[in-house]
C-alpha positions as CSV (number, residue, x, y, z in Angstrom):
1,M,0.0,0.0,0.0
2,S,1.5,3.3,-1.0
3,P,0.9,6.6,0.9
4,R,-0.1,8.0,-2.5
5,E,-3.1,5.7,-2.3
6,A,-3.8,6.4,1.4
7,T,-6.6,8.7,2.3
8,K,-5.4,12.2,2.8
9,L,-7.4,14.2,5.3
10,S,-5.6,17.6,5.0
11,A,-6.7,20.4,7.3
12,M,-3.7,22.6,7.0
13,S,-2.6,22.5,3.4
14,D,-3.9,21.8,-0.1
15,R,-0.5,20.9,-1.4
16,S,-0.3,17.8,-3.5
17,M,2.0,14.9,-3.1
18,T,4.0,16.4,-5.9
19,A,4.8,19.4,-3.8
20,A,5.8,17.1,-0.9
21,R,8.2,14.9,-3.0
22,R,11.9,14.9,-2.6
23,P,13.7,17.9,-4.2
24,E,15.7,16.8,-7.2
25,E,18.7,18.3,-8.8
26,G,17.9,21.1,-11.1
27,D,14.7,22.2,-9.3
28,T,14.8,26.0,-9.5
29,E,12.4,26.2,-6.5
30,V,15.1,25.0,-4.1
31,A,18.2,26.0,-5.9
32,G,20.8,28.0,-4.1
33,A,19.7,30.2,-1.3
34,K,16.1,29.0,-1.6
35,R,16.9,25.4,-0.7
36,L,14.7,24.2,2.1
37,E,16.1,22.9,5.4
38,P,16.0,19.1,5.8
39,I,13.0,17.6,7.5
40,R,14.1,16.5,11.0
41,V,12.8,13.0,11.8
42,L,12.7,10.9,15.0
43,I,12.0,7.2,15.0
44,A,10.4,5.6,18.0
45,D,10.0,1.8,17.9
46,D,11.0,-1.0,20.2
47,H,12.2,-3.3,17.4
48,A,15.8,-2.5,16.7
49,L,15.8,-4.2,13.2
50,F,12.8,-2.1,12.1
51,R,14.5,1.1,13.4
52,R,17.6,0.1,11.5
53,G,15.6,-0.5,8.3
54,L,14.0,3.0,8.5
55,E,17.4,4.5,9.3
56,M,19.0,3.0,6.2
57,V,16.1,4.2,4.0
58,L,15.9,7.8,5.4
59,D,19.7,8.2,5.3
60,E,19.4,8.0,1.5
61,E,17.2,11.1,1.4
62,D,18.9,14.4,1.0
63,D,16.0,16.4,2.3
64,I,15.5,14.2,5.5
65,D,17.7,14.3,8.5
66,L,17.4,11.6,11.2
67,V,17.9,13.4,14.5
68,G,17.1,10.7,17.0
69,Q,15.8,7.2,17.8
70,A,14.0,5.7,20.8
71,S,13.1,2.2,21.9
72,D,10.2,3.0,24.2
73,G,7.6,5.7,24.7
74,T,9.3,7.4,27.6
75,E,12.6,7.7,25.7
76,A,10.7,9.0,22.7
77,V,9.3,11.9,24.7
78,A,12.7,12.7,26.1
79,V,14.5,12.6,22.8
80,A,11.7,14.7,21.2
81,G,12.1,17.3,23.8
82,E,15.9,17.5,23.1
83,S,15.9,17.2,19.3
84,L,12.6,19.0,18.5
85,P,11.9,16.9,15.4
86,D,9.6,18.0,12.6
87,V,8.1,14.5,12.1
88,V,8.0,11.5,14.5
89,L,7.5,8.0,13.3
90,M,5.9,6.3,16.3
91,D,4.9,2.7,17.1
92,I,2.0,2.0,19.4
93,R,3.0,-1.1,21.2
94,M,6.1,0.0,23.2
95,P,7.4,-0.7,26.7
96,K,7.3,1.8,29.6
97,S,4.8,4.1,27.8
98,S,2.6,3.3,24.8
99,G,2.8,5.2,21.5
100,I,-0.6,6.9,22.3
101,E,0.7,8.2,25.7
102,A,4.0,9.2,24.1
103,C,2.1,11.0,21.3
104,R,0.2,13.2,23.9
105,A,3.4,13.9,25.8
106,T,5.4,14.7,22.7
107,K,2.8,17.3,21.7
108,E,3.6,19.0,25.0
109,V,7.4,19.0,24.7
110,A,7.5,19.5,20.9
111,P,4.2,21.1,19.8
112,S,5.2,21.6,16.2
113,A,6.1,18.0,15.6
114,K,3.9,16.0,13.3
115,I,3.4,12.5,14.5
116,V,2.8,9.5,12.2
117,I,1.7,6.2,13.9
118,L,3.5,3.4,12.1
119,T,2.2,0.2,13.5
120,I,0.9,-3.3,12.9
121,S,-2.3,-2.6,14.8
122,D,-5.4,-2.2,12.7
123,E,-7.7,-1.9,15.8
124,E,-10.3,0.8,15.5
125,E,-9.7,1.9,19.1
126,D,-6.0,2.5,18.5
127,L,-6.8,4.6,15.4
128,F,-9.4,6.7,17.3
129,E,-7.1,7.2,20.3
130,A,-4.2,8.1,18.1
131,I,-6.2,10.8,16.4
132,R,-7.5,12.1,19.7
133,A,-3.9,12.2,21.0
134,G,-2.9,14.5,18.1
135,A,-1.4,12.1,15.5
136,S,-1.3,13.5,11.9
137,G,-1.1,10.0,10.3
138,Y,-1.8,6.4,10.9
139,L,-0.1,3.9,8.6
140,L,0.4,0.1,8.9
141,K,3.8,-1.4,8.8
142,D,3.0,-3.3,5.6
143,I,3.9,0.0,3.8
144,P,7.1,-0.5,1.7
145,L,10.0,1.1,3.6
146,D,11.2,2.9,0.6
147,E,7.9,4.8,0.5
148,V,8.1,6.0,4.1
149,A,10.1,9.1,3.0
150,E,7.1,10.3,0.9
151,A,4.9,9.9,3.9
152,V,7.2,12.0,5.9
153,R,7.2,14.7,3.3
154,A,3.4,14.6,3.0
155,V,2.8,15.0,6.7
156,H,5.5,17.6,7.0
157,G,3.7,19.5,4.3
158,G,0.5,19.6,6.3
159,Q,-1.4,16.6,5.1
160,S,-2.8,13.7,7.1
161,L,-2.3,10.1,6.0
162,I,-4.5,7.1,6.9
163,N,-4.4,3.7,5.4
164,P,-7.5,3.1,3.2
165,S,-8.5,0.1,5.2
166,M,-8.4,2.2,8.4
167,A,-10.0,5.3,6.7
168,G,-13.2,3.3,6.2
169,K,-13.4,2.7,9.9
170,L,-12.8,6.3,10.7
171,L,-15.5,7.5,8.3
172,T,-17.9,5.0,9.9
173,E,-17.1,6.5,13.3
174,F,-17.6,10.1,12.0
175,A,-21.0,9.0,10.5
176,T,-22.0,7.6,13.9
177,L,-21.0,10.8,15.7
178,A,-22.8,12.9,13.2
179,K,-25.9,10.8,13.6
180,R,-25.7,11.1,17.4
181,D,-25.3,14.9,17.2
182,T,-28.3,15.1,14.9
183,E,-30.4,13.0,17.3
184,E,-29.3,15.1,20.2
185,E,-30.2,18.3,18.4
186,E,-33.6,17.0,17.4
187,A,-34.2,15.9,21.0
188,Q,-33.7,19.4,22.1
189,H,-36.7,20.5,20.0
190,V,-39.0,17.7,20.9
191,A,-41.8,18.6,23.3
192,P,-41.4,17.2,26.8
193,P,-43.3,13.9,27.4
194,K,-46.8,14.0,28.6
195,L,-47.2,12.7,32.2
196,T,-50.3,11.1,33.4
197,D,-52.2,12.6,36.3
198,R,-51.0,9.8,38.6
199,E,-47.4,10.4,37.4
200,M,-47.7,14.0,38.2
201,E,-49.0,13.2,41.7
202,V,-46.0,10.9,42.2
203,L,-43.6,13.6,41.0
204,K,-45.1,16.1,43.5
205,L,-44.6,13.6,46.3
206,V,-41.0,13.1,45.2
207,A,-40.5,16.9,45.2
208,R,-41.8,16.9,48.8
209,G,-38.9,14.6,49.7
210,M,-40.9,11.4,50.2
211,N,-39.2,8.0,49.7
212,N,-40.7,5.1,47.8
213,R,-42.3,3.5,50.8
214,D,-44.0,6.7,51.8
215,I,-45.3,7.2,48.3
216,E,-46.6,3.7,48.1
217,E,-48.5,4.2,51.4
218,E,-49.8,7.5,50.1
219,E,-51.0,6.0,46.9
220,A,-52.6,3.1,48.7
221,Q,-54.9,5.5,50.5
222,H,-56.2,6.9,47.2
223,V,-56.2,3.8,44.9
224,A,-59.4,1.9,44.8
225,P,-58.9,-1.6,46.2
226,P,-59.0,-4.4,43.5
227,K,-62.3,-6.2,43.1
228,L,-62.2,-9.7,44.5
229,T,-65.0,-12.2,44.2
230,D,-66.9,-13.3,47.3
231,R,-65.2,-16.7,47.1
232,E,-61.8,-15.0,46.8
233,M,-62.6,-12.9,49.8
234,E,-63.4,-16.0,51.8
235,V,-60.1,-17.6,50.7
236,L,-58.1,-14.5,51.6
237,K,-59.6,-14.3,55.1
238,L,-58.7,-17.9,55.7
239,V,-55.2,-17.3,54.3
240,A,-54.9,-14.4,56.8
241,R,-55.8,-16.8,59.6
242,G,-52.7,-18.8,58.6
243,M,-54.5,-21.8,57.0
244,N,-52.9,-23.8,54.2
245,N,-54.6,-24.8,51.0
246,R,-55.6,-28.2,52.3
247,D,-57.3,-26.7,55.4
248,I,-59.0,-24.0,53.3
249,A,-60.3,-26.7,51.0
250,K,-61.9,-28.6,53.9
251,E,-63.3,-25.4,55.4
252,L,-65.0,-24.3,52.2
253,F,-65.8,-27.8,50.9
254,I,-63.9,-27.3,47.6
255,S,-60.9,-29.1,46.1
256,E,-57.4,-28.1,46.9
257,N,-56.7,-27.3,43.2
258,T,-59.6,-24.8,43.3
259,V,-58.1,-23.2,46.3
260,K,-54.8,-22.9,44.5
261,N,-56.6,-21.2,41.6
262,H,-58.3,-18.7,43.9
263,V,-55.0,-17.9,45.6
264,R,-53.3,-17.3,42.2
265,N,-56.1,-15.0,41.1
266,I,-55.8,-13.0,44.4
267,L,-52.1,-12.6,43.9
268,E,-52.6,-11.4,40.3
269,K,-55.3,-9.0,41.2
270,L,-53.3,-7.5,44.0
271,Q,-50.1,-7.6,41.8
272,I,-48.0,-9.3,44.4
273,H,-46.0,-12.5,44.7
274,S,-46.7,-14.0,48.2
275,R,-49.6,-14.9,50.5
276,M,-48.0,-12.8,53.3
277,E,-48.1,-9.7,51.0
278,A,-51.7,-10.5,50.1
279,V,-52.7,-10.4,53.7
280,M,-50.8,-7.1,54.4
281,I,-52.3,-5.3,51.4
282,A,-55.8,-6.7,52.3
283,V,-55.5,-5.3,55.8
284,R,-54.0,-2.0,54.6
285,Q,-56.8,-1.5,52.1
286,K,-59.4,-2.7,54.5
287,L,-60.4,-5.7,52.4
288,I,-60.4,-7.7,55.6
289,E,-60.3,-6.8,59.3
290,F,-59.2,-8.7,62.3
291,S,-61.5,-8.6,65.3
C-alpha cells in the first residue's frame, strides 16, 4: 500500500504529493539560497531491526535528517524534547509508555512535531485514540519502507495520511458521531413527554422529599382496592388466619386445586407474589379486618 493511495485528510494545506516529493537536482524552486532545510525525523520503535531499516532508508534522502531514535515511549518523549523533530514515526506497542501516551506527551514538549503512527495494529480503538492524541497520520507497517520518505514529506507539508482500510473505519465513526449529534439536536426541539395525572402526583410527592415506601402508602390510600369475588374474599380471610390450601379446601368444601386457583387469582389482582403480601395489602386497604 502506497501513501499516495492512502486517504489524505488535510486540514492545514492543499499541497499535492508532488509538492511534498523529494527535491531533485535542477529544481529551481530550491536552488541556491532558496533550498529548504532538511526535515528532522525521530524514529520511536521497540524493534531494533525495524528502526535500522527505517534509518537506512531515510539516510538515502537528501531532504530528510534523522535526528534521533527511541526504543520505548518514555525515551521517545525525552528525545523529542531535546531534538525538536519536525516528524516523529511512532509505534503504538512499546514498553514503559505506549505510543498513544507518548504522542500526547510529545505534543507538549515539541508542539510543532507532526506524529505518524507506524504500527501493525489495525484496531479501531487504536486509530481513534491516536487521532485524539494528536497524530497526523496512521499507517500500517506493511507499507514499503522505501515509501516512508514520501509519507514523511506529505505529513510535514500539512497533510494527514491514513491507510485506506483504516480510513473506512474512521469514516464510519464520523458518521456515527454525526448521527448522534443530529439526534441530540432533534431531541432538544422535541416537546417534553406528557405525564399522566398519577405520574404528576408521584412527581409532586418526590418533590416533597418522600421516599418510595411513603409514596406507596400515600398511593394506597387513594387507589381503589382491587375487586375480589366473594369466594376469593373468603379464601383471603382464611389465608390471613394462617390456614394452608388443604385446610382451606376442607373449610369451604372445595378441592385443593380450586383453592390454588383462587390464591393465584388473588395474587394477580393485588399484583404481588406471596400470600403474606396479600394479607398485608388486604389489611392496609381494609379488604379484611381482624377482630
